C-alpha positions as semicolon CSV with decimal commas, in nm:
position;residue;x (nm);y (nm);z (nm)
1;X;5,658;7,387;-0,011
2;X;5,346;7,284;-0,148
3;X;5,016;7,405;-0,062
4;X;4,826;7,191;0,126
5;X;4,469;7,144;0,100
6;X;4,244;7,033;0,352
7;X;4,017;6,749;0,339
8;X;3,742;6,928;0,439
9;X;3,796;7,184;0,154
10;X;3,870;6,867;-0,089
11;X;3,580;6,723;0,000
12;X;3,304;7,059;-0,028
13;X;3,494;7,067;-0,382
14;X;3,354;6,706;-0,452
15;X;3,053;6,753;-0,305
16;X;2,977;7,090;-0,544
17;X;3,098;6,960;-0,855
18;X;2,911;6,637;-0,773
19;X;2,569;6,890;-0,696
20;X;2,631;7,081;-1,019
21;X;2,694;6,771;-1,209
22;X;2,376;6,616;-1,165
23;X;2,177;6,852;-0,924
24;X;1,801;6,849;-1,032
25;X;1,844;6,541;-1,228
26;X;1,697;6,106;-1,135
27;X;1,829;5,856;-1,275
28;X;1,601;5,476;-1,228
29;X;1,853;5,234;-1,192
30;X;1,849;4,882;-1,204
31;X;1,987;4,670;-0,950
32;X;2,013;4,414;-0,688
33;X;1,948;4,497;-0,299
34;X;2,229;4,385;-0,040
35;X;2,321;4,428;0,365
36;X;1,978;4,584;0,358
37;X;1,952;4,774;0,707
38;X;1,555;4,878;0,782
39;X;1,520;5,133;1,071
40;X;1,147;5,070;1,119
41;X;1,062;5,360;1,398
42;X;1,291;5,618;1,228
43;X;1,204;5,539;0,886
44;X;1,524;5,516;0,728
45;X;1,640;5,209;0,561
46;X;1,987;5,181;0,447
47;X;2,145;4,944;0,190
48;X;2,349;4,879;-0,120
49;X;2,273;4,868;-0,484
50;X;2,483;4,600;-0,688
51;X;2,526;4,539;-1,046
52;X;2,632;4,144;-1,089
53;X;2,800;3,999;-1,483
54;X;2,715;3,654;-1,396
55;X;2,785;3,552;-0,972
56;X;3,060;3,856;-0,992
57;X;2,993;4,164;-0,869
58;X;3,058;4,476;-1,106
59;X;2,940;4,767;-0,916
60;X;2,819;4,817;-0,633
61;X;2,726;5,201;-0,507
62;X;2,600;5,286;-0,081
63;X;2,165;5,396;-0,099
64;X;1,977;5,571;0,107
65;X;1,570;5,570;0,110
66;X;1,524;5,875;0,400
67;X;1,150;5,892;0,483
68;X;0,959;5,967;0,190
69;X;1,174;5,729;-0,011
70;X;1,056;5,430;0,344
71;X;0,677;5,506;0,258
72;X;0,751;5,376;-0,083
73;X;0,959;5,046;0,088
74;X;0,604;5,010;0,340
75;X;0,394;5,031;-0,043
76;X;0,652;4,829;-0,209
77;X;0,569;4,549;0,004
78;X;0,189;4,554;0,014
79;X;0,144;4,583;-0,316
80;X;0,394;4,301;-0,421
81;X;0,333;4,104;-0,107
82;X;0,695;4,053;-0,110
83;X;0,937;4,123;0,142
84;X;1,246;4,380;0,114
85;X;1,462;4,231;0,202
86;X;1,858;4,144;0,017
87;X;1,848;3,932;-0,263
88;X;1,526;4,090;-0,451
89;X;1,616;4,264;-0,808
90;X;1,448;4,665;-0,764
91;X;1,366;4,904;-1,058
92;X;1,444;5,259;-0,862
93;X;1,452;5,611;-0,885
94;X;1,791;5,809;-0,758
95;X;1,978;6,128;-0,716
96;X;2,285;6,148;-0,643
97;X;2,440;6,245;-0,340
98;X;2,770;6,310;-0,159
99;X;2,844;6,386;0,228
100;X;3,182;6,467;0,305
101;X;3,113;6,261;0,601
102;X;2,877;6,026;0,488
103;X;3,030;5,952;0,164
104;X;2,847;5,901;-0,165
105;X;2,513;5,789;-0,204
106;X;2,223;5,700;-0,399
107;X;1,950;5,903;-0,243
108;X;1,631;5,696;-0,357
109;X;1,336;5,806;-0,422
110;X;1,048;5,606;-0,553
111;X;1,042;5,237;-0,652
112;X;0,951;5,079;-0,983
113;X;0,675;4,798;-0,813
114;X;0,556;4,728;-1,141
115;X;0,883;4,573;-1,206
116;X;0,903;4,380;-0,945
117;X;0,557;4,193;-0,993
118;X;0,651;4,114;-1,304
119;X;0,972;3,956;-1,249
120;X;0,759;3,782;-0,958
121;X;0,526;3,617;-1,211
122;X;0,792;3,605;-1,472
123;X;0,989;3,340;-1,240
124;X;0,612;3,207;-1,136
125;X;0,520;3,145;-1,498
126;X;0,845;2,941;-1,531
127;X;0,822;2,704;-1,261
128;X;0,481;2,604;-1,395
129;X;0,587;2,560;-1,731
130;X;0,883;2,366;-1,626
131;X;0,641;2,104;-1,418
132;X;0,403;2,112;-1,682
133;X;0,731;2,012;-1,957
134;X;0,911;1,828;-1,682
135;X;0,544;1,571;-1,564
136;X;0,320;1,614;-1,894
137;X;0,135;1,298;-1,737
138;X;0,061;1,383;-1,415
139;X;0,055;1,854;-1,423
140;X;-0,115;1,924;-1,694
141;X;-0,326;2,250;-1,738
142;X;-0,731;2,226;-1,814
143;X;-0,977;2,544;-1,833
144;X;-0,744;2,733;-1,615
145;X;-0,663;2,525;-1,315
146;X;-0,350;2,287;-1,296
147;X;-0,500;1,918;-1,216
148;X;-0,227;1,697;-1,080
149;X;-0,136;1,332;-1,010
150;X;-0,245;1,462;-0,626
151;X;-0,500;1,697;-0,676
152;X;-0,716;1,447;-0,919
153;X;-0,658;1,094;-0,617
154;X;-0,979;1,061;-0,476
155;X;-1,045;1,165;-0,130
156;X;-1,111;0,826;0,132
157;X;-1,475;0,800;0,236
158;X;-1,358;0,953;0,572
159;X;-1,083;1,215;0,656
160;X;-0,981;1,102;1,042
161;X;-0,608;1,037;0,995
162;X;-0,432;1,351;0,918
163;X;-0,087;1,475;0,875
164;X;-0,030;1,807;0,984
165;X;0,279;2,068;0,845
166;X;0,336;2,354;1,005
167;X;0,537;2,591;1,269
168;X;0,517;2,483;1,587
169;X;0,318;2,731;1,788
170;X;0,142;2,897;1,522
171;X;-0,145;3,096;1,395
172;X;-0,217;2,805;1,112
173;X;-0,135;2,524;1,353
174;X;-0,387;2,694;1,654
175;X;-0,691;2,806;1,422
176;X;-0,668;2,401;1,209
177;X;-0,654;2,230;1,605
178;X;-0,919;2,427;1,720
179;X;-1,181;2,424;1,463
180;X;-1,168;2,073;1,439
181;X;-1,222;2,003;1,806
182;X;-1,543;2,233;1,825
183;X;-1,683;2,064;1,516
184;X;-2,073;2,079;1,542
185;X;-2,112;1,708;1,495
186;X;-1,865;1,577;1,770
187;X;-1,624;1,405;1,555
188;X;-1,258;1,286;1,645
189;X;-1,001;1,373;1,392
190;X;-0,679;1,207;1,508
191;X;-0,379;1,494;1,453
192;X;0,014;1,423;1,386
193;X;0,232;1,715;1,363
194;X;0,504;1,711;1,174
195;X;0,658;2,051;1,289
196;X;0,864;2,316;1,083
197;X;0,962;2,671;0,988
198;X;0,732;2,710;0,706
199;X;0,937;3,066;0,613
200;X;1,262;3,214;0,535
201;X;1,544;3,062;0,250
202;X;1,579;2,713;0,420
203;X;1,105;2,628;0,395
204;X;1,120;2,448;0,078
205;X;1,356;2,246;0,236
206;X;1,260;2,150;0,501
207;X;0,842;2,120;0,408
208;X;0,979;1,855;0,158
209;X;1,151;1,667;0,421
210;X;0,857;1,648;0,641
211;X;0,653;1,556;0,289
212;X;0,905;1,210;0,300
213;X;0,849;1,180;0,654
214;X;0,518;1,088;0,621
215;X;0,531;0,933;0,289
216;X;0,744;0,692;0,454
217;X;0,436;0,589;0,686
218;X;0,156;0,648;0,346
219;X;-0,086;0,382;0,525
220;X;-0,140;0,608;0,876
221;X;-0,326;0,911;0,738
222;X;-0,611;0,976;0,508
223;X;-0,480;1,339;0,424
224;X;-0,217;1,608;0,522
225;X;-0,309;1,932;0,561
226;X;-0,026;2,194;0,482
227;X;-0,139;2,565;0,635
228;X;0,029;2,862;0,777
229;X;-0,098;3,239;0,844
230;X;-0,104;3,497;0,593
231;X;0,214;3,636;0,514
232;X;0,425;3,871;0,273
233;X;0,474;3,733;-0,025
234;X;0,845;3,656;0,078
235;X;0,659;3,453;0,355
236;X;0,504;3,276;0,091
237;X;0,793;3,218;-0,197
238;X;0,919;2,902;-0,070
239;X;0,517;2,781;-0,132
240;X;0,677;2,830;-0,545
241;X;0,991;2,620;-0,467
242;X;1,012;2,415;-0,824
243;X;1,103;2,127;-0,567
244;X;0,851;2,172;-0,304
245;X;0,551;2,222;-0,602
246;X;0,650;1,874;-0,748
247;X;0,659;1,663;-0,441
248;X;0,288;1,786;-0,362
249;X;0,181;1,739;-0,679
250;X;0,371;1,308;-0,743
251;X;0,230;1,323;-0,293
252;X;0,085;0,926;-0,296
253;X;-0,151;1,115;-0,003
254;X;-0,458;1,465;-0,124
255;X;-0,292;1,724;-0,008
256;X;-0,503;2,015;0,083
257;X;-0,369;2,387;0,131
258;X;-0,470;2,652;0,384
259;X;-0,106;2,881;0,354
260;X;-0,280;3,242;0,260
261;X;-0,528;3,433;0,221
262;X;-0,776;3,479;-0,015
263;X;-0,561;3,680;-0,178
264;X;-0,218;3,471;-0,218
265;X;-0,199;3,166;-0,461
266;X;0,128;2,976;-0,460
267;X;0,239;2,703;-0,722
268;X;0,212;2,463;-0,372
269;X;-0,177;2,604;-0,428
270;X;-0,240;2,524;-0,780
271;X;-0,053;2,120;-0,719
272;X;-0,285;2,007;-0,405
273;X;-0,637;2,110;-0,306
274;X;-0,625;2,501;-0,237
275;X;-0,863;2,638;0,047
276;X;-0,684;2,943;0,205
277;X;-0,706;2,894;0,545
278;X;-0,643;2,701;0,807
279;X;-0,961;2,732;0,917
280;X;-1,079;2,647;0,612
281;X;-0,922;2,305;0,540
282;X;-1,056;2,243;0,864
283;X;-1,432;2,279;0,768
284;X;-1,364;2,128;0,458
285;X;-1,284;1,764;0,659
286;X;-1,534;1,779;0,866
287;X;-1,839;1,883;0,557
288;X;-1,706;1,582;0,411
289;X;-1,707;1,388;0,688
290;X;-2,045;1,464;0,766
291;X;-2,133;1,449;0,368
292;X;-2,086;1,059;0,426
293;X;-2,214;1,049;0,766
294;X;-2,526;1,176;0,581
295;X;-2,526;0,985;0,291
296;X;-2,500;0,657;0,553
297;X;-2,805;0,786;0,744
298;X;-2,980;0,864;0,367
299;X;-2,932;0,468;0,292
300;X;-2,975;0,324;0,688
301;X;-3,342;0,552;0,649
302;X;-3,379;0,393;0,275
303;X;-3,270;0,063;0,434
304;X;-3,594;0,096;0,724
305;X;-3,884;0,192;0,452
306;X;-3,785;-0,003;0,238
307;X;-3,788;-0,338;0,527
308;X;-4,121;-0,142;0,653
309;X;-4,307;-0,227;0,317
310;X;-4,120;-0,580;0,273
311;X;-4,224;-0,643;0,571
312;X;-4,595;-0,503;0,486
313;X;-4,598;-0,735;0,172
314;X;-4,513;-1,003;0,329
315;X;-4,705;-0,990;0,596
316;X;-5,042;-1,011;0,348
317;X;-4,912;-1,293;0,175
318;X;-4,834;-1,436;0,525
319;X;-5,183;-1,430;0,618
320;X;-5,347;-1,465;0,299
321;X;-5,082;-1,849;0,282
322;X;-5,166;-1,914;0,621
323;X;-5,573;-1,913;0,479
324;X;-5,549;-2,154;0,242
325;X;-5,292;-2,364;0,435
326;X;-5,634;-2,367;0,695
327;X;-5,883;-2,504;0,396
328;X;-5,585;-2,678;0,240
329;X;-5,402;-2,899;0,525
330;X;-5,694;-3,099;0,585
331;X;-5,743;-3,163;0,245
332;X;-5,399;-3,321;0,145
333;X;-5,434;-3,513;0,500
334;X;-5,669;-3,705;0,398
335;X;-5,575;-3,770;0,060
336;X;-5,209;-3,889;0,138
337;X;-5,366;-4,098;0,354
338;X;-5,618;-4,262;0,079
339;X;-5,273;-4,259;-0,091
340;X;-5,117;-4,432;0,208
341;X;-5,372;-4,672;0,285
342;X;-5,298;-4,807;-0,120
343;X;-4,925;-4,853;-0,068
344;X;-4,980;-5,022;0,232
345;X;-5,272;-5,291;0,032
346;X;-5,026;-5,308;-0,235
347;X;-4,654;-5,353;-0,019
348;X;-4,830;-5,608;0,150
349;X;-5,000;-5,858;-0,186
350;X;-4,658;-5,770;-0,327
351;X;-4,530;-5,854;-0,007
352;X;-4,611;-6,208;0,052
353;X;-4,584;-6,254;-0,297
354;X;-4,198;-6,176;-0,313
355;X;-4,181;-6,382;0,003
356;X;-4,307;-6,684;-0,149
357;X;-4,106;-6,686;-0,471
358;X;-3,789;-6,633;-0,282
359;X;-3,836;-6,957;-0,042
360;X;-3,887;-7,177;-0,309
361;X;-3,552;-7,037;-0,497
362;X;-3,372;-7,099;-0,153
363;X;-3,538;-7,479;-0,133
364;X;-3,429;-7,519;-0,481
365;X;-3,112;-7,369;-0,434
366;X;-3,033;-7,578;-0,101
367;X;-3,124;-7,929;-0,313
368;X;-2,858;-7,835;-0,546
369;X;-2,565;-7,757;-0,320
370;X;-2,670;-8,072;-0,059
371;X;-2,602;-8,261;-0,438
372;X;-2,366;-8,112;-0,582
373;X;-2,182;-8,133;-0,184
374;X;-2,232;-8,483;-0,180
375;X;-2,032;-8,491;-0,593
376;X;-1,747;-8,364;-0,453
377;X;-1,709;-8,570;-0,124
378;X;-1,723;-8,857;-0,311
379;X;-1,486;-8,728;-0,595
380;X;-1,276;-8,645;-0,274
381;X;-1,315;-9,054;-0,173
382;X;-1,140;-9,144;-0,532
383;X;-0,885;-8,924;-0,494
384;X;-0,775;-8,981;-0,129
385;X;-0,786;-9,369;-0,176
386;X;-0,557;-9,284;-0,476
387;X;-0,253;-9,132;-0,318
388;X;-0,273;-9,340;-0,044
389;X;-0,161;-9,641;-0,297
390;X;0,049;-9,400;-0,448
391;X;0,234;-9,309;-0,079
392;X;0,261;-9,701;0,053
393;X;0,438;-9,826;-0,308
394;X;0,690;-9,449;-0,258
395;X;0,752;-9,555;0,139
396;X;1,101;-9,658;0,231
397;X;1,033;-10,067;0,386
398;X;0,844;-10,069;0,023
399;X;1,117;-10,018;-0,134
400;X;1,350;-10,225;0,060
401;X;1,099;-10,491;0,009
402;X;1,177;-10,512;-0,361
403;X;1,553;-10,596;-0,313
404;X;1,722;-10,210;-0,254
405;X;1,941;-10,112;0,051
406;X;1,980;-9,788;0,251
407;X;2,301;-9,610;0,351
408;X;2,329;-9,410;0,613
409;X;2,663;-9,254;0,817
410;X;2,631;-9,016;1,106
411;X;2,281;-9,088;1,145
412;X;2,238;-8,941;0,767
413;X;2,118;-9,100;0,442
414;X;2,398;-9,121;0,189
415;X;2,238;-9,007;-0,129
416;X;2,582;-9,002;-0,361
417;X;2,895;-9,130;-0,332
418;X;3,074;-8,814;-0,255
419;X;2,862;-8,811;0,083
420;X;3,083;-9,096;0,151
421;X;3,362;-9,068;0,444
422;X;3,668;-9,325;0,485
423;X;3,682;-9,467;0,780
424;X;3,394;-9,393;0,936
425;X;3,131;-9,631;1,039
426;X;2,859;-9,705;0,783
427;X;2,456;-9,920;0,838
428;X;2,361;-10,088;0,533
429;X;2,003;-10,138;0,633
430;X;1,800;-10,420;0,406
431;X;1,456;-10,546;0,420
432;X;1,532;-10,783;0,718
433;X;1,854;-10,680;0,810
434;X;2,093;-10,365;0,887
435;X;2,500;-10,417;0,869
436;X;2,729;-10,194;0,999
437;X;3,078;-10,121;0,812
438;X;3,393;-9,961;0,773
439;X;3,449;-9,827;0,454
440;X;3,871;-9,893;0,324
441;X;3,809;-9,765;-0,036
442;X;3,581;-9,562;-0,271
443;X;3,545;-9,585;-0,586
444;X;3,401;-9,346;-0,822
445;X;3,133;-9,528;-1,050
446;X;3,097;-9,403;-1,408
447;X;2,826;-9,543;-1,540
448;X;2,846;-9,714;-1,945
449;X;2,625;-9,718;-2,224
450;X;2,451;-10,052;-2,298
């Protein structure tokens, strides 16, 4: 019968062996976090460290943070501004521990903060370089600042219609709206909310969706405001998203951002007009409108002053002209009266001469007209007598008197033999008689040359 070893004895053997092998030894390892479970009240954290080859997990080991290691998690979040969560790649100091009940685990003693900071900054720099390379005409870096199509847009004279992108019921929304509502100048500013979550993995896509909806109504707004409260660097990670940053940089309406405290600057901030907090964004809008009102008030004062000076100057000139008119008008009236009398006298003499000349001309034209009319009447009388004689010579009776006859059939004068009809009564009219006859035969007549 084989000799059995209890499971606990085997576990104790494994524990002794590992403690002997790894006693007083610690290792710096680089791995990705997954399955992170935080227990803040107990100050514990359980997670899994994985190493990947491409997208496949090549190695994984369970890890634990006890109270001392848990303090490093808090320090990590404070220094990096990053929430300690799955998906992060960290560099940490670990020891190998084995417990007969809980198995093999890596106890995390310390986290390399500089590694995490460097990785995040490297990702940011890669995103910025991609934006600069892809859109050189719309995004450029000048004197350490980023000049984009959006943040160089000219602002409208008055910012009165605002599209607000923020989380519903958030501190950022409340602070922004209250600051606008309680402005000391009594300005009324219309705010339309485009609400969505602004943190988490889907935040960047949701914010872009809100911006695209605003773009569909671009003519309704003077500016876009993107706000949220403070938070860890992980909370701000969506604002380093390439697609969101690109959308803001190329957006055709001026975008103001108030998405963090002074120590937080996202790529979205660099692409827009960054004002850090929601309250500062609201204050900037109010100040912009106040500057416009002040400029208008100053222009009004200048116009009133200029009008006053002009009124005074022209009033003086008017008084001077009034005095001159009081002296000049009587003289001009007397002079014009003399001139008018002279013209009237001249017109009277010229009118008499003109009338006499026109009367003589009319008399001459009347005599000529009478002589011409008499000559035309005599000429017309002679022509009429000639026509009368011609008509008398050509009348039917005159023709009959000369020995000709006229044929009629059915009350119609016959002018051609082709018009005659047989067996139809025909009248032959002569100078002194009418002969009635019936046609028996019609023989065509063919004239011959003599």
